[in-house]
N, CA and C atoms of all chains as a GROMACS GRO file, in nm:
protein
  612
    1UNK      N    1   8.015   9.660   9.225
    1UNK     CA    2   8.036   9.675   9.378
    1UNK      C    3   8.025   9.837   9.361
    2UNK      N    4   7.961   9.895   9.495
    2UNK     CA    5   7.964  10.033   9.502
    2UNK      C    6   8.081  10.127   9.523
    3UNK      N    7   8.102  10.217   9.470
    3UNK     CA    8   8.248  10.280   9.500
    3UNK      C    9   8.217  10.459   9.513
    4UNK      N   10   8.137  10.486   9.479
    4UNK     CA   11   8.119  10.625   9.492
    4UNK      C   12   8.055  10.638   9.553
    5UNK      N   13   8.026  10.823   9.637
    5UNK     CA   14   7.971  10.848   9.736
    5UNK      C   15   7.847  10.852   9.679
    6UNK      N   16   7.771  10.875   9.570
    6UNK     CA   17   7.629  10.887   9.529
    6UNK      C   18   7.573  10.710   9.522
    7UNK      N   19   7.649  10.598   9.537
    7UNK     CA   20   7.622  10.475   9.494
    7UNK      C   21   7.585  10.416   9.636
    8UNK      N   22   7.673  10.436   9.736
    8UNK     CA   23   7.690  10.414   9.898
    8UNK      C   24   7.552  10.497   9.958
    9UNK      N   25   7.498  10.596   9.900
    9UNK     CA   26   7.431  10.686   9.956
    9UNK      C   27   7.275  10.617   9.922
   10UNK      N   28   7.273  10.598   9.788
   10UNK     CA   29   7.177  10.576   9.738
   10UNK      C   30   7.132  10.424   9.810
   11UNK      N   31   7.249  10.341   9.813
   11UNK     CA   32   7.222  10.240   9.899
   11UNK      C   33   7.174  10.220  10.046
   12UNK      N   34   7.223  10.316  10.129
   12UNK     CA   35   7.209  10.301  10.216
   12UNK      C   36   7.077  10.376  10.272
   13UNK      N   37   7.012  10.459  10.138
   13UNK     CA   38   6.887  10.484  10.158
   13UNK      C   39   6.792  10.400  10.158
   14UNK      N   40   6.824  10.283  10.094
   14UNK     CA   41   6.722  10.150  10.093
   14UNK      C   42   6.727  10.046  10.212
   15UNK      N   43   6.828  10.069  10.277
   15UNK     CA   44   6.842  10.005  10.426
   15UNK      C   45   6.692  10.033  10.491
   16UNK      N   46   6.659   9.935  10.558
   16UNK     CA   47   6.570   9.961  10.666
   16UNK      C   48   6.619  10.011  10.796
   17UNK      N   49   6.530  10.110  10.890
   17UNK     CA   50   6.579  10.210  11.003
   17UNK      C   51   6.677  10.131  11.092
   18UNK      N   52   6.630  10.009  11.091
   18UNK     CA   53   6.720   9.970  11.208
   18UNK      C   54   6.865   9.955  11.177
   19UNK      N   55   6.902   9.910  11.048
   19UNK     CA   56   7.011   9.895  10.970
   19UNK      C   57   7.098  10.023  10.940
   20UNK      N   58   7.025  10.123  10.926
   20UNK     CA   59   7.032  10.290  10.873
   20UNK      C   60   7.126  10.294  11.025
   21UNK      N   61   7.041  10.302  11.113
   21UNK     CA   62   7.060  10.312  11.226
   21UNK      C   63   7.245  10.263  11.292
   22UNK      N   64   7.249  10.135  11.259
   22UNK     CA   65   7.350  10.027  11.277
   22UNK      C   66   7.475  10.103  11.184
   23UNK      N   67   7.402  10.141  11.054
   23UNK     CA   68   7.566  10.186  10.995
   23UNK      C   69   7.583  10.320  11.044
   24UNK      N   70   7.490  10.416  11.072
   24UNK     CA   71   7.530  10.548  11.123
   24UNK      C   72   7.639  10.530  11.308
   25UNK      N   73   7.619  10.411  11.353
   25UNK     CA   74   7.665  10.420  11.477
   25UNK      C   75   7.817  10.381  11.439
   26UNK      N   76   7.819  10.271  11.366
   26UNK     CA   77   7.958  10.223  11.308
   26UNK      C   78   8.045  10.341  11.229
   27UNK      N   79   7.962  10.422  11.128
   27UNK     CA   80   8.024  10.528  11.072
   27UNK      C   81   8.100  10.602  11.188
   28UNK      N   82   8.015  10.627  11.284
   28UNK     CA   83   8.046  10.780  11.376
   28UNK      C   84   8.145  10.696  11.467
   29UNK      N   85   8.162  10.573  11.473
   29UNK     CA   86   8.282  10.519  11.604
   29UNK      C   87   8.446  10.511  11.487
   30UNK      N   88   8.386  10.463  11.346
   30UNK     CA   89   8.505  10.463  11.303
   30UNK      C   90   8.576  10.620  11.264
   31UNK      N   91   8.485  10.732  11.208
   31UNK     CA   92   8.514  10.841  11.238
   31UNK      C   93   8.590  10.885  11.348
   32UNK      N   94   8.553  10.864  11.473
   32UNK     CA   95   8.605  10.898  11.612
   32UNK      C   96   8.755  10.830  11.620
   33UNK      N   97   8.746  10.716  11.610
   33UNK     CA   98   8.880  10.631  11.601
   33UNK      C   99   8.956  10.698  11.500
   34UNK      N  100   8.957  10.748  11.396
   34UNK     CA  101   9.036  10.794  11.286
   34UNK      C  102   9.080  10.908  11.319
   35UNK      N  103   8.999  11.017  11.385
   35UNK     CA  104   9.040  11.139  11.423
   35UNK      C  105   9.114  11.143  11.551
   36UNK      N  106   9.092  11.047  11.622
   36UNK     CA  107   9.164  11.038  11.769
   36UNK      C  108   9.293  10.998  11.748
   37UNK      N  109   9.331  10.959  11.633
   37UNK     CA  110   9.488  10.903  11.562
   37UNK      C  111   9.564  11.046  11.564
   38UNK      N  112   9.711  11.042  11.623
   38UNK     CA  113   9.744  11.174  11.592
   38UNK      C  114   9.831  11.176  11.482
   39UNK      N  115   9.808  11.278  11.393
   39UNK     CA  116   9.882  11.251  11.261
   39UNK      C  117  10.037  11.267  11.274
   40UNK      N  118  10.128  11.197  11.156
   40UNK     CA  119  10.256  11.242  11.169
   40UNK      C  120  10.323  11.380  11.186
   41UNK      N  121  10.414  11.385  11.218
   41UNK     CA  122  10.460  11.553  11.221
   41UNK      C  123  10.458  11.630  11.122
   42UNK      N  124  10.400  11.748  11.052
   42UNK     CA  125  10.445  11.792  10.944
   42UNK      C  126  10.594  11.817  10.915
   43UNK      N  127  10.666  11.807  10.751
   43UNK     CA  128  10.771  11.839  10.751
   43UNK      C  129  10.767  11.990  10.671
   44UNK      N  130  10.859  12.063  10.739
   44UNK     CA  131  10.850  12.196  10.656
   44UNK      C  132  10.945  12.228  10.551
   45UNK      N  133  10.978  12.289  10.458
   45UNK     CA  134  11.082  12.309  10.378
   45UNK      C  135  11.123  12.413  10.448
   46UNK      N  136  11.298  12.436  10.399
   46UNK     CA  137  11.375  12.538  10.493
   46UNK      C  138  11.322  12.670  10.403
   47UNK      N  139  11.261  12.672  10.294
   47UNK     CA  140  11.211  12.834  10.243
   47UNK      C  141  11.093  12.844  10.348
   48UNK      N  142  11.023  12.749  10.362
   48UNK     CA  143  10.903  12.774  10.447
   48UNK      C  144  10.917  12.832  10.584
   49UNK      N  145  11.022  12.785  10.652
   49UNK     CA  146  11.053  12.830  10.790
   49UNK      C  147  11.140  12.932  10.772
   50UNK      N  148  11.207  12.948  10.644
   50UNK     CA  149  11.303  13.103  10.612
   50UNK      C  150  11.157  13.221  10.624
   51UNK      N  151  11.087  13.166  10.585
   51UNK     CA  152  10.979  13.282  10.494
   51UNK      C  153  10.918  13.315  10.647
   52UNK      N  154  10.856  13.219  10.750
   52UNK     CA  155  10.805  13.273  10.865
   52UNK      C  156  10.944  13.338  10.941
   53UNK      N  157  11.028  13.345  10.960
   53UNK     CA  158  11.114  13.409  11.028
   53UNK      C  159  11.174  13.546  10.970
   54UNK      N  160  11.163  13.525  10.836
   54UNK     CA  161  11.178  13.706  10.760
   54UNK      C  162  11.033  13.751  10.791
   55UNK      N  163  10.950  13.689  10.788
   55UNK     CA  164  10.817  13.734  10.820
   55UNK      C  165  10.782  13.834  10.953
   56UNK      N  166  10.846  13.723  11.026
   56UNK     CA  167  10.869  13.754  11.202
   56UNK      C  168  10.956  13.904  11.224
   57UNK      N  169  11.050  13.889  11.156
   57UNK     CA  170  11.156  13.986  11.198
   57UNK      C  171  11.116  14.107  11.149
   58UNK      N  172  11.015  14.121  11.026
   58UNK     CA  173  11.021  14.231  10.966
   58UNK      C  174  10.836  14.312  11.037
   59UNK      N  175  10.787  14.181  11.097
   59UNK     CA  176  10.677  14.246  11.172
   59UNK      C  177  10.714  14.320  11.278
   60UNK      N  178  10.853  14.223  11.326
   60UNK     CA  179  10.887  14.308  11.459
   60UNK      C  180  10.947  14.463  11.417
   61UNK      N  181  10.994  14.499  11.351
   61UNK     CA  182  11.085  14.594  11.292
   61UNK      C  183  10.984  14.709  11.264
   62UNK      N  184  10.873  14.658  11.229
   62UNK     CA  185  10.747  14.774  11.189
   62UNK      C  186  10.680  14.819  11.318
   63UNK      N  187  10.665  14.686  11.413
   63UNK     CA  188  10.647  14.756  11.525
   63UNK      C  189  10.744  14.853  11.617
   64UNK      N  190  10.867  14.785  11.636
   64UNK     CA  191  10.975  14.900  11.659
   64UNK      C  192  10.940  15.031  11.615
   65UNK      N  193  10.975  15.030  11.489
   65UNK     CA  194  10.931  15.172  11.422
   65UNK      C  195  10.829  15.278  11.439
   66UNK      N  196  10.707  15.218  11.502
   66UNK     CA  197  10.616  15.251  11.494
   66UNK      C  198  10.574  15.306  11.643
   67UNK      N  199  10.647  15.264  11.690
   67UNK     CA  200  10.675  15.276  11.865
   67UNK      C  201  10.656  15.468  11.910
   68UNK      N  202  10.114  12.750  12.162
   68UNK     CA  203  10.220  12.823  12.033
   68UNK      C  204  10.242  12.730  11.946
   69UNK      N  205  10.237  12.773  11.809
   69UNK     CA  206  10.255  12.677  11.691
   69UNK      C  207  10.381  12.615  11.682
   70UNK      N  208  10.395  12.526  11.596
   70UNK     CA  209  10.535  12.500  11.548
   70UNK      C  210  10.575  12.610  11.502
   71UNK      N  211  10.554  12.694  11.396
   71UNK     CA  212  10.577  12.776  11.310
   71UNK      C  213  10.651  12.896  11.437
   72UNK      N  214  10.596  12.963  11.507
   72UNK     CA  215  10.612  13.048  11.609
   72UNK      C  216  10.762  12.991  11.695
   73UNK      N  217  10.743  12.844  11.716
   73UNK     CA  218  10.880  12.803  11.814
   73UNK      C  219  10.975  12.802  11.710
   74UNK      N  220  10.960  12.758  11.592
   74UNK     CA  221  11.089  12.742  11.465
   74UNK      C  222  11.144  12.906  11.459
   75UNK      N  223  11.028  12.984  11.420
   75UNK     CA  224  11.061  13.146  11.421
   75UNK      C  225  11.163  13.216  11.545
   76UNK      N  226  11.092  13.118  11.622
   76UNK     CA  227  11.189  13.182  11.762
   76UNK      C  228  11.308  13.123  11.794
   77UNK      N  229  11.355  13.012  11.740
   77UNK     CA  230  11.488  12.931  11.744
   77UNK      C  231  11.566  13.006  11.636
   78UNK      N  232  11.498  13.058  11.524
   78UNK     CA  233  11.580  13.066  11.433
   78UNK      C  234  11.619  13.232  11.410
   79UNK      N  235  11.549  13.274  11.508
   79UNK     CA  236  11.604  13.486  11.474
   79UNK      C  237  11.583  13.538  11.646
   80UNK      N  238  11.679  13.600  11.677
   80UNK     CA  239  11.681  13.676  11.801
   80UNK      C  240  11.575  13.806  11.821
   81UNK      N  241  11.574  13.825  11.702
   81UNK     CA  242  11.492  14.005  11.666
   81UNK      C  243  11.344  13.964  11.602
   82UNK      N  244  11.313  13.844  11.586
   82UNK     CA  245  11.148  13.838  11.568
   82UNK      C  246  11.003  13.869  11.652
   83UNK      N  247  10.949  13.862  11.637
   83UNK     CA  248  10.829  13.936  11.726
   83UNK      C  249  10.813  13.759  11.810
   84UNK      N  250  10.859  13.673  11.754
   84UNK     CA  251  10.822  13.529  11.804
   84UNK      C  252  10.886  13.506  11.954
   85UNK      N  253  11.049  13.526  11.903
   85UNK     CA  254  11.127  13.552  12.068
   85UNK      C  255  11.069  13.671  12.109
   86UNK      N  256  11.026  13.789  12.082
   86UNK     CA  257  10.998  13.895  12.187
   86UNK      C  258  10.874  13.802  12.305
   87UNK      N  259  10.773  13.706  12.210
   87UNK     CA  260  10.661  13.657  12.303
   87UNK      C  261  10.721  13.624  12.418
   88UNK      N  262  10.821  13.541  12.403
   88UNK     CA  263  10.897  13.471  12.502
   88UNK      C  264  10.943  13.579  12.652
   89UNK      N  265  10.992  13.678  12.598
   89UNK     CA  266  11.048  13.796  12.667
   89UNK      C  267  10.883  13.866  12.740
   90UNK      N  268  10.823  13.874  12.685
   90UNK     CA  269  10.686  13.907  12.738
   90UNK      C  270  10.652  13.808  12.865
   91UNK      N  271  10.627  13.686  12.794
   91UNK     CA  272  10.578  13.607  12.862
   91UNK      C  273  10.684  13.563  13.010
   92UNK      N  274  10.788  13.601  13.022
   92UNK     CA  275  10.905  13.612  13.152
   92UNK      C  276  10.851  13.703  13.205
   93UNK      N  277  10.819  13.838  13.162
   93UNK     CA  278  10.844  13.968  13.216
   93UNK      C  279  10.678  13.937  13.278
   94UNK      N  280  10.578  13.874  13.203
   94UNK     CA  281  10.445  13.892  13.311
   94UNK      C  282  10.425  13.760  13.372
   95UNK      N  283  10.536  13.690  13.383
   95UNK     CA  284  10.487  13.533  13.436
   95UNK      C  285  10.349  13.468  13.372
   96UNK      N  286  10.384  13.481  13.263
   96UNK     CA  287  10.245  13.400  13.189
   96UNK      C  288  10.351  13.258  13.096
   97UNK      N  289  10.256  13.166  13.086
   97UNK     CA  290  10.313  13.053  13.089
   97UNK      C  291  10.298  13.030  12.900
   98UNK      N  292  10.405  12.980  12.830
   98UNK     CA  293  10.390  12.916  12.699
   98UNK      C  294  10.366  12.790  12.672
   99UNK      N  295  10.262  12.725  12.645
   99UNK     CA  296  10.219  12.622  12.643
   99UNK      C  297  10.242  12.551  12.497
  100UNK      N  298  10.247  12.421  12.463
  100UNK     CA  299  10.296  12.321  12.375
  100UNK      C  300  10.263  12.191  12.412
  101UNK      N  301  10.261  12.122  12.304
  101UNK     CA  302  10.204  11.996  12.305
  101UNK      C  303  10.277  11.884  12.248
  102UNK      N  304  10.292  11.738  12.277
  102UNK     CA  305  10.403  11.656  12.240
  102UNK      C  306  10.399  11.657  12.095
  103UNK      N  307  10.289  11.709  12.035
  103UNK     CA  308  10.266  11.663  11.863
  103UNK      C  309  10.362  11.787  11.826
  104UNK      N  310  10.368  11.886  11.888
  104UNK     CA  311  10.426  12.046  11.847
  104UNK      C  312  10.560  12.024  11.857
  105UNK      N  313  10.618  11.964  11.968
  105UNK     CA  314  10.741  11.908  12.008
  105UNK      C  315  10.813  11.813  11.896
  106UNK      N  316  10.736  11.725  11.853
  106UNK     CA  317  10.791  11.640  11.762
  106UNK      C  318  10.770  11.725  11.618
  107UNK      N  319  10.736  11.769  11.601
  107UNK     CA  320  10.747  11.878  11.496
  107UNK      C  321  10.886  11.960  11.483
  108UNK      N  322  10.872  12.011  11.589
  108UNK     CA  323  11.007  12.072  11.612
  108UNK      C  324  11.149  11.977  11.603
  109UNK      N  325  11.119  11.870  11.654
  109UNK     CA  326  11.237  11.778  11.667
  109UNK      C  327  11.263  11.739  11.526
  110UNK      N  328  11.169  11.720  11.446
  110UNK     CA  329  11.161  11.685  11.308
  110UNK      C  330  11.235  11.823  11.230
  111UNK      N  331  11.216  11.917  11.229
  111UNK     CA  332  11.253  12.028  11.150
  111UNK      C  333  11.361  12.100  11.197
  112UNK      N  334  11.363  12.120  11.322
  112UNK     CA  335  11.473  12.218  11.348
  112UNK      C  336  11.625  12.214  11.305
  113UNK      N  337  11.659  12.079  11.267
  113UNK     CA  338  11.823  12.052  11.239
  113UNK      C  339  11.820  12.176  11.092
  114UNK      N  340  11.723  12.144  11.027
  114UNK     CA  341  11.711  12.221  10.895
  114UNK      C  342  11.765  12.368  10.904
  115UNK      N  343  11.738  12.417  11.053
  115UNK     CA  344  11.749  12.564  11.071
  115UNK      C  345  11.902  12.594  11.099
  116UNK      N  346  11.967  12.484  11.102
  116UNK     CA  347  12.117  12.481  11.166
  116UNK      C  348  12.146  12.492  11.320
  117UNK      N  349  12.287  12.461  11.325
  117UNK     CA  350  12.341  12.445  11.482
  117UNK      C  351  12.284  12.562  11.597
  118UNK      N  352  12.302  12.652  11.555
  118UNK     CA  353  12.215  12.780  11.644
  118UNK      C  354  12.106  12.762  11.723
  119UNK      N  355  12.043  12.719  11.602
  119UNK     CA  356  11.871  12.667  11.622
  119UNK      C  357  11.843  12.593  11.689
  120UNK      N  358  11.935  12.474  11.673
  120UNK     CA  359  11.911  12.372  11.774
  120UNK      C  360  11.927  12.377  11.910
  121UNK      N  361  12.026  12.476  11.917
  121UNK     CA  362  12.087  12.503  12.079
  121UNK      C  363  11.982  12.572  12.155
  122UNK      N  364  11.946  12.685  12.079
  122UNK     CA  365  11.816  12.796  12.098
  122UNK      C  366  11.727  12.681  12.163
  123UNK      N  367  11.665  12.595  12.047
  123UNK     CA  368  11.558  12.466  12.067
  123UNK      C  369  11.622  12.430  12.226
  124UNK      N  370  11.719  12.380  12.232
  124UNK     CA  371  11.738  12.338  12.369
  124UNK      C  372  11.696  12.371  12.489
  125UNK      N  373  11.711  12.518  12.484
  125UNK     CA  374  11.725  12.634  12.595
  125UNK      C  375  11.556  12.691  12.623
  126UNK      N  376  11.503  12.708  12.479
  126UNK     CA  377  11.371  12.728  12.484
  126UNK      C  378  11.283  12.650  12.539
  127UNK      N  379  11.317  12.483  12.513
  127UNK     CA  380  11.220  12.383  12.533
  127UNK      C  381  11.187  12.377  12.702
  128UNK      N  382  11.322  12.424  12.761
  128UNK     CA  383  11.283  12.422  12.918
  128UNK      C  384  11.182  12.511  12.935
  129UNK      N  385  11.122  12.617  12.871
  129UNK     CA  386  11.049  12.711  12.903
  129UNK      C  387  10.914  12.706  12.881
  130UNK      N  388  10.879  12.586  12.819
  130UNK     CA  389  10.728  12.541  12.773
  130UNK      C  390  10.691  12.456  12.890
  131UNK      N  391  10.552  12.472  12.884
  131UNK     CA  392  10.478  12.411  12.956
  131UNK      C  393  10.389  12.315  12.894
  132UNK      N  394  10.420  12.160  12.920
  132UNK     CA  395  10.404  12.108  12.806
  132UNK      C  396  10.273  12.000  12.851
  133UNK      N  397  10.179  12.048  12.761
  133UNK     CA  398  10.014  11.975  12.790
  133UNK      C  399   9.969  11.863  12.697
  134UNK      N  400   9.891  11.808  12.742
  134UNK     CA  401   9.853  11.658  12.660
  134UNK      C  402   9.768  11.725  12.534
  135UNK      N  403   9.804  11.624  12.411
  135UNK     CA  404   9.742  11.671  12.278
  135UNK      C  405   9.584  11.644  12.278
  136UNK      N  406   9.518  11.771  12.234
  136UNK     CA  407   9.378  11.730  12.262
  136UNK      C  408   9.332  11.702  12.075
  137UNK      N  409   9.264  11.576  12.048
  137UNK     CA  410   9.256  11.564  11.928
  137UNK      C  411   9.093  11.573  11.893
  138UNK      N  412   8.988  11.570  11.975
  138UNK     CA  413   8.908  11.591  11.929
  138UNK      C  414   8.817  11.695  11.981
  139UNK      N  415   8.687  11.764  11.956
  139UNK     CA  416   8.626  11.835  12.053
  139UNK      C  417   8.504  11.842  12.026
  140UNK      N  418   8.412  11.839  12.112
  140UNK     CA  419   8.284  11.811  12.086
  140UNK      C  420   8.184  11.961  12.020
  141UNK      N  421   8.253  12.019  11.934
  141UNK     CA  422   8.211  12.139  11.887
  141UNK      C  423   8.198  12.114  11.701
  142UNK      N  424   8.118  12.171  11.664
  142UNK     CA  425   8.108  12.152  11.523
  142UNK      C  426   8.230  12.233  11.433
  143UNK      N  427   8.300  12.184  11.381
  143UNK     CA  428   8.431  12.242  11.372
  143UNK      C  429   8.450  12.219  11.172
  144UNK      N  430   8.456  12.340  11.080
  144UNK     CA  431   8.491  12.323  10.915
  144UNK      C  432   8.614  12.403  10.931
  145UNK      N  433   8.707  12.283  10.940
  145UNK     CA  434   8.880  12.299  10.920
  145UNK      C  435   8.944  12.186  10.838
  146UNK      N  436   8.931  12.212  10.714
  146UNK     CA  437   9.002  12.104  10.647
  146UNK      C  438   9.158  12.028  10.661
  147UNK      N  439   9.236  12.125  10.731
  147UNK     CA  440   9.378  12.072  10.738
  147UNK      C  441   9.362  11.961  10.864
  148UNK      N  442   9.353  11.834  10.840
  148UNK     CA  443   9.345  11.729  10.952
  148UNK      C  444   9.492  11.750  11.046
  149UNK      N  445   9.574  11.803  10.954
  149UNK     CA  446   9.748  11.802  11.056
  149UNK      C  447   9.721  11.884  11.147
  150UNK      N  448   9.637  11.976  11.133
  150UNK     CA  449   9.654  12.131  11.236
  150UNK      C  450   9.529  12.093  11.318
  151UNK      N  451   9.482  11.985  11.287
  151UNK     CA  452   9.347  11.974  11.400
  151UNK      C  453   9.426  11.985  11.567
  152UNK      N  454   9.513  11.883  11.549
  152UNK     CA  455   9.605  11.874  11.710
  152UNK      C  456   9.644  12.012  11.780
  153UNK      N  457   9.709  12.105  11.688
  153UNK     CA  458   9.749  12.230  11.746
  153UNK      C  459   9.621  12.305  11.765
  154UNK      N  460   9.504  12.328  11.697
  154UNK     CA  461   9.410  12.417  11.696
  154UNK      C  462   9.302  12.371  11.822
  155UNK      N  463   9.308  12.231  11.823
  155UNK     CA  464   9.227  12.167  11.962
  155UNK      C  465   9.313  12.211  12.067
  156UNK      N  466   9.427  12.172  12.047
  156UNK     CA  467   9.473  12.153  12.197
  156UNK      C  468   9.497  12.330  12.260
  157UNK      N  469   9.514  12.392  12.200
  157UNK     CA  470   9.508  12.540  12.182
  157UNK      C  471   9.344  12.592  12.220
  158UNK      N  472   9.258  12.535  12.216
  158UNK     CA  473   9.116  12.530  12.239
  158UNK      C  474   9.097  12.512  12.396
  159UNK      N  475   9.184  12.325  12.393
  159UNK     CA  476   9.138  12.325  12.553
  159UNK      C  477   9.219  12.384  12.642
  160UNK      N  478   9.349  12.405  12.635
  160UNK     CA  479   9.419  12.449  12.705
  160UNK      C  480   9.491  12.627  12.676
  161UNK      N  481   9.466  12.671  12.592
  161UNK     CA  482   9.543  12.820  12.598
  161UNK      C  483   9.439  12.918  12.589
  162UNK      N  484   9.504  13.035  12.643
  162UNK     CA  485   9.415  13.173  12.631
  162UNK      C  486   9.423  13.234  12.454
  163UNK      N  487   9.530  13.201  12.397
  163UNK     CA  488   9.542  13.269  12.247
  163UNK      C  489   9.648  13.144  12.216
  164UNK      N  490   9.646  13.121  12.057
  164UNK     CA  491   9.705  13.070  11.981
  164UNK      C  492   9.777  13.152  11.903
  165UNK      N  493   9.929  13.113  11.900
  165UNK     CA  494  10.024  13.201  11.809
  165UNK      C  495  10.065  13.135  11.731
  166UNK      N  496  10.025  13.160  11.584
  166UNK     CA  497  10.085  13.086  11.480
  166UNK      C  498  10.144  13.198  11.357
  167UNK      N  499  10.243  13.144  11.281
  167UNK     CA  500  10.267  13.212  11.148
  167UNK      C  501  10.232  13.153  11.054
  168UNK      N  502  10.155  13.036  11.056
  168UNK     CA  503  10.191  12.927  10.941
  168UNK      C  504  10.040  12.986  10.850
  169UNK      N  505  10.033  13.095  10.774
  169UNK     CA  506   9.876  13.151  10.674
  169UNK      C  507   9.855  13.029  10.581
  170UNK      N  508   9.967  12.930  10.545
  170UNK     CA  509   9.906  12.802  10.497
  170UNK      C  510   9.815  12.737  10.518
  171UNK      N  511   9.828  12.707  10.669
  171UNK     CA  512   9.746  12.590  10.741
  171UNK      C  513   9.634  12.667  10.820
  172UNK      N  514   9.653  12.787  10.826
  172UNK     CA  515   9.578  12.870  10.940
  172UNK      C  516   9.511  12.960  10.882
  173UNK      N  517   9.520  12.962  10.776
  173UNK     CA  518   9.456  13.099  10.636
  173UNK      C  519   9.326  13.091  10.717
  174UNK      N  520   9.264  13.251  10.691
  174UNK     CA  521   9.135  13.261  10.733
  174UNK      C  522   9.108  13.246  10.864
  175UNK      N  523   9.210  13.218  10.984
  175UNK     CA  524   9.156  13.228  11.119
  175UNK      C  525   9.281  13.279  11.196
  176UNK      N  526   9.370  13.345  11.135
  176UNK     CA  527   9.461  13.451  11.184
  176UNK      C  528   9.388  13.570  11.171
  177UNK      N  529   9.396  13.636  11.314
  177UNK     CA  530   9.353  13.783  11.329
  177UNK      C  531   9.197  13.760  11.370
  178UNK      N  532   9.123  13.622  11.366
  178UNK     CA  533   8.985  13.586  11.398
  178UNK      C  534   8.993  13.501  11.495
  179UNK      N  535   8.897  13.433  11.571
  179UNK     CA  536   8.888  13.372  11.665
  179UNK      C  537   8.837  13.228  11.613
  180UNK      N  538   8.862  13.094  11.676
  180UNK     CA  539   8.804  12.979  11.654
  180UNK      C  540   8.732  12.975  11.771
  181UNK      N  541   8.616  12.973  11.763
  181UNK     CA  542   8.522  12.979  11.888
  181UNK      C  543   8.575  13.108  12.000
  182UNK      N  544   8.582  13.107  12.107
  182UNK     CA  545   8.628  13.235  12.182
  182UNK      C  546   8.760  13.201  12.212
  183UNK      N  547   8.865  13.121  12.091
  183UNK     CA  548   9.011  13.144  12.109
  183UNK      C  549   9.070  13.222  12.003
  184UNK      N  550   9.160  13.346  12.051
  184UNK     CA  551   9.179  13.437  11.942
  184UNK      C  552   9.307  13.371  11.880
  185UNK      N  553   9.291  13.406  11.742
  185UNK     CA  554   9.423  13.348  11.658
  185UNK      C  555   9.543  13.398  11.584
  186UNK      N  556   9.626  13.451  11.665
  186UNK     CA  557   9.698  13.549  11.650
  186UNK      C  558   9.833  13.519  11.556
  187UNK      N  559   9.904  13.601  11.513
  187UNK     CA  560  10.050  13.613  11.465
  187UNK      C  561  10.138  13.670  11.608
  188UNK      N  562  10.260  13.627  11.584
  188UNK     CA  563  10.334  13.672  11.739
  188UNK      C  564  10.347  13.830  11.723
  189UNK      N  565  10.325  13.916  11.617
  189UNK     CA  566  10.322  14.072  11.589
  189UNK      C  567  10.224  14.073  11.690
  190UNK      N  568  10.105  14.004  11.617
  190UNK     CA  569   9.970  14.082  11.666
  190UNK      C  570   9.990  14.054  11.807
  191UNK      N  571  10.001  13.971  11.898
  191UNK     CA  572  10.016  13.967  12.026
  191UNK      C  573  10.131  14.065  12.064
  192UNK      N  574  10.235  14.068  12.006
  192UNK     CA  575  10.277  14.199  12.110
  192UNK      C  576  10.221  14.351  12.110
  193UNK      N  577  10.146  14.367  11.984
  193UNK     CA  578  10.068  14.459  11.954
  193UNK      C  579   9.998  14.491  12.084
  194UNK      N  580   9.887  14.374  12.054
  194UNK     CA  581   9.810  14.367  12.205
  194UNK      C  582   9.873  14.360  12.299
  195UNK      N  583   9.970  14.357  12.341
  195UNK     CA  584  10.058  14.354  12.477
  195UNK      C  585  10.070  14.495  12.508
  196UNK      N  586  10.110  14.574  12.384
  196UNK     CA  587  10.203  14.700  12.425
  196UNK      C  588  10.073  14.782  12.435
  197UNK      N  589   9.931  14.749  12.359
  197UNK     CA  590   9.808  14.846  12.393
  197UNK      C  591   9.754  14.786  12.556
  198UNK      N  592   9.708  14.699  12.599
  198UNK     CA  593   9.711  14.615  12.707
  198UNK      C  594   9.775  14.668  12.824
  199UNK      N  595   9.913  14.677  12.809
  199UNK     CA  596  10.022  14.704  12.889
  199UNK      C  597  10.101  14.818  12.885
  200UNK      N  598  10.051  14.901  12.837
  200UNK     CA  599  10.179  15.044  12.800
  200UNK      C  600  10.273  15.086  12.888
  201UNK      N  601  10.266  15.059  13.023
  201UNK     CA  602  10.381  15.089  13.097
  201UNK      C  603  10.480  14.997  13.077
  202UNK      N  604  10.450  14.865  13.043
  202UNK     CA  605  10.589  14.772  13.048
  202UNK      C  606  10.650  14.791  12.902
  203UNK      N  607  10.791  14.746  12.904
  203UNK     CA  608  10.875  14.766  12.777
  203UNK      C  609  10.890  14.604  12.747
  204UNK      N  610  10.881  14.646  12.592
  204UNK     CA  611  10.872  14.502  12.493
  204UNK      C  612  10.993  14.499  12.405
   0.00000   0.00000   0.00000
């Protein structure tokens, strides 16, 4: 059984042109489908969110000070 | 507007994220977001406390919600698949993408994704000050 990228690539290179084309179309189709599905929402840690808030406040304070 | 900016705007009244809402209101500009971003805020906002949740309920009504865009017909070298909907939706609908998320958007902040500027809220406020010097911010 083929499992590594190199093995699959080697096997694909041995296919006749028409089957290579078919494989390419199937891969493109499955890739499009995979990418068209919305991922689940990201879950942020409180530390991460507080980090954004602190950076945001600090940035604004700097802008106010430089006015 | 990325989830990080909306969360910061809900979590603080004195940050640049909240300032962008004031600017948008004074300039009659629209702040755009998508259902995907809304789902991220709904998932994460309780962690910031009751005041942030109440602020979110107010802020949400000020957003123009547009459809999520999941693919574009251009080559993209951007490994974070979970951020693709935000980047692609901004590319399709917005004039600028605002984010504080340096972890996922690192390398794009302060630069452009094709013709879409990717800025922090502070960079945006600074740009606004330089472009509209007479306007109070």
